[in-house]
C-alpha positions as CSV (number, residue, x, y, z in Angstrom):
1,M,-8.6,-19.0,-17.9
2,T,-9.9,-17.1,-15.0
3,I,-13.5,-17.3,-13.6
4,K,-15.7,-14.1,-12.8
5,V,-16.9,-15.1,-9.2
6,A,-19.1,-13.3,-7.0
7,V,-20.0,-14.1,-2.8
8,I,-23.6,-13.4,-1.7
9,G,-23.6,-13.2,2.2
10,V,-20.5,-12.2,3.8
11,G,-20.7,-13.3,7.4
12,S,-18.2,-15.1,9.2
13,M,-17.9,-17.9,6.2
14,G,-18.7,-15.6,3.2
15,R,-15.8,-13.8,3.6
16,N,-13.3,-16.2,4.1
17,H,-14.8,-17.6,0.8
18,A,-14.1,-14.1,-0.6
19,R,-10.8,-13.9,0.7
20,V,-9.6,-17.1,-0.9
21,Y,-11.2,-16.3,-3.9
22,W,-9.3,-13.0,-4.1
23,E,-5.9,-14.8,-3.5
24,M,-6.7,-17.4,-6.2
25,P,-5.1,-16.8,-9.6
26,S,-7.6,-18.4,-11.6
27,A,-10.4,-16.4,-9.8
28,E,-11.7,-12.9,-10.4
29,L,-13.5,-11.7,-7.4
30,V,-15.9,-9.0,-9.2
31,A,-18.5,-8.4,-6.3
32,I,-20.0,-9.5,-3.0
33,A,-23.4,-8.8,-1.8
34,D,-24.9,-8.6,1.9
35,T,-27.5,-6.6,3.7
36,D,-25.0,-5.1,5.9
37,E,-23.9,-2.0,4.0
38,K,-21.0,-0.9,6.1
39,L,-19.6,-4.4,5.9
40,V,-20.0,-5.0,2.5
41,T,-18.5,-1.7,1.6
42,S,-15.5,-2.4,3.8
43,L,-14.7,-5.9,2.4
44,A,-15.3,-4.9,-1.1
45,A,-12.5,-2.2,-0.6
46,R,-10.5,-4.9,0.9
47,F,-10.9,-7.4,-2.0
48,G,-10.8,-4.7,-5.0
49,A,-14.4,-5.6,-5.7
50,K,-17.7,-3.9,-5.9
51,A,-20.2,-3.8,-3.0
52,Y,-24.0,-4.3,-3.2
53,T,-26.6,-5.0,-0.7
54,D,-29.1,-6.4,-3.3
55,F,-27.7,-9.5,-4.6
56,R,-30.1,-9.6,-7.5
57,E,-28.6,-6.2,-8.8
58,M,-25.4,-7.7,-8.7
59,L,-26.2,-10.6,-10.3
60,D,-27.7,-8.7,-13.4
61,K,-25.0,-6.0,-13.5
62,E,-21.8,-7.9,-12.9
63,R,-22.9,-11.3,-14.7
64,P,-20.6,-13.6,-12.4
65,E,-19.9,-17.2,-14.0
66,A,-19.9,-18.7,-10.5
67,V,-21.4,-17.7,-6.9
68,T,-20.9,-18.7,-3.5
69,I,-24.1,-18.5,-1.5
70,A,-23.3,-18.3,2.4
71,V,-26.4,-16.5,3.5
72,P,-28.5,-17.8,6.3
73,T,-29.9,-21.2,5.7
74,S,-33.4,-20.3,5.5
75,L,-32.2,-17.7,2.5
76,H,-30.8,-20.5,0.6
77,L,-33.8,-21.7,-1.5
78,E,-34.5,-18.0,-2.6
79,V,-31.0,-17.2,-3.2
80,A,-30.1,-20.4,-5.1
81,T,-33.2,-20.1,-7.3
82,E,-32.2,-16.4,-8.6
83,V,-28.6,-17.3,-9.1
84,I,-29.7,-20.6,-10.8
85,R,-32.4,-18.9,-13.2
86,R,-29.4,-16.9,-14.7
87,G,-27.4,-19.8,-15.6
88,I,-24.9,-19.2,-13.0
89,H,-23.1,-22.0,-11.4
90,L,-22.8,-22.2,-7.4
91,L,-21.4,-23.3,-4.5
92,I,-23.9,-23.5,-1.3
93,E,-22.6,-23.4,2.3
94,K,-23.8,-26.0,4.0
95,P,-26.5,-27.5,4.6
96,I,-28.1,-27.2,1.2
97,A,-31.1,-25.8,2.6
98,L,-33.7,-25.8,5.2
99,T,-36.2,-28.2,4.3
100,I,-35.7,-31.4,2.4
101,E,-38.5,-29.9,-0.2
102,D,-36.3,-26.8,-0.4
103,G,-33.3,-28.9,-1.5
104,E,-34.8,-30.9,-3.6
105,L,-36.0,-27.9,-5.5
106,I,-32.8,-26.3,-5.8
107,I,-31.1,-29.7,-7.1
108,Q,-34.0,-29.9,-9.8
109,E,-33.4,-26.4,-10.8
110,A,-29.9,-26.7,-11.2
111,K,-30.4,-29.5,-13.5
112,K,-32.9,-28.0,-15.5
113,N,-30.6,-25.1,-16.1
114,N,-27.4,-27.1,-16.7
115,C,-25.6,-25.2,-13.6
116,M,-22.9,-27.0,-11.6
117,L,-24.3,-27.2,-7.9
118,M,-21.9,-27.9,-5.4
119,I,-22.4,-28.2,-1.5
120,G,-19.8,-26.8,0.8
121,H,-19.3,-29.5,3.0
122,I,-15.8,-28.2,3.9
123,E,-14.6,-31.1,6.2
124,R,-14.2,-33.2,3.1
125,F,-11.3,-30.9,2.2
126,N,-9.4,-31.4,5.5
127,P,-6.1,-33.1,4.6
128,A,-6.5,-35.5,7.2
129,V,-9.4,-36.6,6.5
130,I,-8.4,-37.0,2.9
131,E,-5.6,-39.4,4.3
132,L,-8.0,-41.1,6.5
133,K,-10.2,-41.9,3.7
134,Q,-7.3,-43.1,1.8
135,R,-6.1,-45.3,4.2
136,I,-9.5,-47.1,5.2
137,A,-9.9,-47.3,1.6
138,K,-6.8,-49.6,1.4
139,G,-7.9,-51.7,4.2
140,E,-5.4,-50.4,7.0
141,L,-8.1,-50.7,9.6
142,G,-9.5,-53.9,8.4
143,H,-13.2,-54.1,9.3
144,I,-14.6,-51.2,10.8
145,F,-16.8,-51.3,14.6
146,Q,-17.4,-47.9,15.3
147,I,-17.1,-44.1,14.5
148,D,-17.3,-41.4,17.0
149,A,-17.2,-37.4,16.4
150,R,-16.7,-34.6,19.1
151,R,-17.8,-31.2,17.7
152,L,-17.8,-28.9,20.9
153,G,-17.4,-25.0,21.1
154,P,-19.0,-21.8,22.5
155,F,-22.2,-20.5,21.3
156,P,-22.0,-18.7,18.0
157,I,-24.3,-15.2,18.3
158,R,-24.3,-15.2,14.5
159,I,-26.9,-18.1,14.1
160,S,-30.3,-17.9,14.9
161,D,-32.5,-19.8,12.2
162,V,-30.9,-23.4,12.9
163,G,-29.8,-25.2,15.8
164,V,-26.7,-26.9,16.5
165,V,-27.8,-30.3,14.9
166,V,-28.4,-28.6,11.3
167,D,-25.5,-26.2,11.9
168,L,-22.9,-28.6,13.0
169,A,-23.8,-32.2,12.9
170,V,-24.3,-32.0,9.3
171,H,-20.1,-31.9,9.0
172,D,-19.7,-35.4,11.1
173,L,-22.4,-37.1,9.3
174,D,-21.2,-36.4,6.0
175,I,-17.4,-37.1,6.7
176,M,-18.9,-40.7,8.4
177,R,-20.7,-41.3,5.2
178,Y,-17.8,-40.3,3.3
179,V,-15.2,-42.2,5.2
180,T,-16.7,-45.5,5.5
181,A,-18.6,-45.3,2.2
182,R,-21.8,-46.7,4.0
183,E,-25.7,-45.1,4.5
184,V,-27.3,-44.6,7.7
185,V,-29.9,-46.9,8.7
186,R,-31.2,-45.8,12.2
187,V,-30.6,-43.0,14.6
188,Y,-31.6,-42.1,18.0
189,A,-30.8,-38.5,19.4
190,E,-30.9,-36.9,22.9
191,T,-31.2,-32.8,22.5
192,A,-31.5,-30.1,25.0
193,Q,-31.8,-26.2,24.8
194,R,-29.5,-24.8,27.3
195,V,-28.4,-21.3,25.8
196,H,-29.9,-21.0,22.5
197,S,-33.4,-18.9,22.6
198,L,-35.2,-21.1,20.1
199,R,-33.5,-24.3,19.3
200,E,-31.2,-27.1,20.5
201,D,-27.6,-26.1,21.3
202,L,-26.8,-29.6,22.6
203,L,-26.8,-33.1,20.9
204,T,-25.8,-36.8,22.0
205,S,-26.7,-39.2,19.2
206,L,-26.4,-43.0,18.7
207,I,-26.1,-44.2,14.3
208,R,-26.2,-47.4,13.0
209,F,-24.8,-47.9,9.1
210,D,-26.2,-50.6,7.1
211,N,-23.2,-52.9,7.5
212,G,-23.3,-52.7,11.4
213,I,-21.0,-49.7,12.1
214,I,-21.8,-47.9,15.4
215,G,-21.5,-44.0,15.1
216,T,-21.7,-41.5,18.0
217,L,-22.1,-37.6,17.9
218,N,-21.3,-35.5,20.8
219,I,-21.9,-32.0,19.5
220,N,-22.8,-28.9,21.4
221,W,-22.5,-25.0,21.5
222,L,-21.7,-25.1,25.3
223,T,-17.9,-25.9,25.6
224,P,-15.8,-23.0,26.3
225,T,-13.1,-24.2,24.0
226,K,-13.3,-25.4,20.6
227,I,-12.9,-29.3,19.9
228,R,-13.2,-31.0,16.4
229,E,-12.1,-34.5,16.8
230,L,-13.1,-38.1,14.8
231,D,-12.3,-41.7,15.9
232,V,-12.4,-44.6,13.9
233,L,-12.3,-47.8,15.5
234,G,-11.4,-51.1,13.5
235,E,-9.8,-54.6,13.9
236,C,-6.4,-53.2,13.6
237,G,-6.6,-50.2,15.8
238,L,-8.1,-47.0,16.0
239,F,-7.6,-43.6,13.8
240,H,-7.7,-40.3,15.3
241,V,-8.3,-37.1,13.3
242,N,-8.0,-33.6,14.9
243,Y,-9.8,-31.4,12.2
244,L,-8.4,-28.3,13.8
245,T,-4.6,-29.2,13.7
246,Q,-5.2,-31.4,10.5
247,D,-3.1,-34.4,12.3
248,L,-4.0,-38.1,11.7
249,Y,-2.7,-40.8,14.3
250,L,-3.0,-44.6,14.3
251,Y,-3.0,-46.3,17.5
252,R,-2.5,-50.0,16.3
253,N,-4.1,-52.9,17.8
254,A,-1.0,-55.3,18.5
255,T,-3.1,-58.5,18.5
256,A,-4.7,-57.9,15.1
257,G,-0.9,-58.6,13.6
258,N,-1.2,-57.9,10.1
259,G,-5.0,-57.6,10.0
260,D,-6.0,-60.8,8.1
261,W,-9.1,-61.0,10.8
262,D,-11.2,-63.4,8.8
263,T,-8.4,-66.3,9.0
264,M,-8.3,-65.9,12.9
265,K,-9.7,-68.9,14.5
266,I,-10.2,-67.4,17.8
267,F,-10.5,-63.7,18.7
268,R,-7.6,-62.9,21.0
269,G,-8.6,-59.5,22.2
270,V,-6.9,-56.3,21.7
271,S,-3.6,-54.9,23.2
272,E,-1.8,-51.4,22.9
273,G,0.6,-51.5,19.9
274,E,2.4,-48.6,18.4
275,M,1.2,-45.0,17.7
276,I,2.1,-43.6,14.3
277,R,1.8,-40.0,13.6
278,F,1.1,-39.3,9.8
279,S,2.9,-37.0,7.9
280,V,0.1,-34.9,6.4
281,N,0.6,-32.0,4.0
282,K,-1.6,-29.2,5.4
283,K,-3.7,-27.0,3.4
284,E,-6.6,-24.5,3.9
285,P,-9.6,-26.9,3.2
286,L,-11.5,-23.9,1.9
287,R,-8.9,-23.3,-1.0
288,S,-9.2,-26.9,-1.7
289,E,-12.8,-26.8,-1.9
290,Q,-12.8,-24.0,-4.3
291,D,-10.1,-25.6,-6.6
292,A,-12.4,-28.4,-6.9
293,F,-15.5,-26.3,-7.7
294,F,-13.5,-24.6,-10.5
295,A,-12.2,-27.8,-11.8
296,A,-15.5,-29.1,-12.3
297,I,-16.6,-26.2,-13.9
298,H,-13.6,-26.5,-16.3
299,G,-14.8,-29.6,-17.1
300,E,-11.7,-31.1,-15.2
301,G,-13.3,-33.2,-12.5
302,E,-16.6,-34.1,-10.9
303,I,-18.4,-32.3,-8.6
304,P,-17.3,-33.7,-5.2
305,V,-20.1,-32.9,-3.0
306,R,-23.0,-33.0,-4.9
307,G,-26.7,-31.8,-4.3
308,E,-27.8,-35.0,-3.8
309,D,-24.9,-35.6,-0.9
310,G,-26.3,-32.6,0.9
311,L,-29.8,-33.5,0.8
312,S,-28.6,-37.3,2.4
313,V,-27.1,-35.3,5.2
314,L,-30.2,-32.8,5.7
315,R,-32.4,-36.0,6.0
316,L,-30.3,-37.3,8.6
317,V,-30.0,-34.2,10.4
318,Q,-33.6,-33.7,10.4
319,A,-34.4,-37.3,11.6
320,L,-31.8,-36.2,14.9
321,V,-33.8,-33.0,15.3
322,N,-36.9,-34.9,15.5
323,S,-35.7,-37.9,17.5
324,G,-34.7,-35.5,20.1
325,I,-38.1,-33.9,19.9
326,E,-40.1,-37.1,19.8
327,H,-37.8,-39.2,21.9
328,H,-37.8,-42.4,19.5
329,T,-35.6,-44.0,17.3
330,I,-36.1,-43.1,13.6
331,E,-35.2,-45.8,10.8
332,F,-34.5,-45.3,7.3
């Protein structure tokens, strides 16, 4: 059974949502809305959908069953509220909202109106991350010591309402929580504003999880090449994820042997072992994300990234922003 779907906001991410819905046999892309009339008209013609510059008019005339919201973060509450009050299921691009209060209101409204609410933390659907999560859950790394993220790239002219922490750090904080299944208890951040005219565009942060795992974030909009990497270090070795190529590697610690760490009477250190490049079935993460959204609407699965997940990450990124401004550690 197909689902009538629409997209509100067709900037760099929104147009990809529209494209993938257009490609999905289970979706009927009925309309797209954006304040840029020339852009929305062109994309609507490409995807065989109707174009609107007023999203409220679109919602009332087309009556979609589901909507992706990909407008600037500062508009999430306004747009989400209008969608929810019409009883329409919604997928909101990350972050859930600009403020904690806005995020809480969106969650409350969705529950009150029995609407499915999913947050677009797309890296959860990266095949390399899914493989990493499964292998960590099986204990293949043993006890985790450290998790490090690098998300670097050029300055995106499209963004003006948030800085690099809210725009990019949300990805890695969500993935850190996801693959470790642990919560953050303390953060400290150093931020800088070098190119962005209004907000921070560089972040270096130290994070501690409730079980003692140490995390680091190295994120900026200042690097002239795009880097998206995650390292997870444990007693049995190091997992390395390249988000862009969807590759997963394991560098084994030969000294750990079979990983039976707790029975080792003396810590023998770390030595270089074999490197394994896992076979990962590559797939566009956005397609997997939208498939999961539709499955939940059909009652065939749970929402994989709930509003509460988005809110938890938003609390962390706001703490990082505040820590960078106030120059002190923030505990939870």
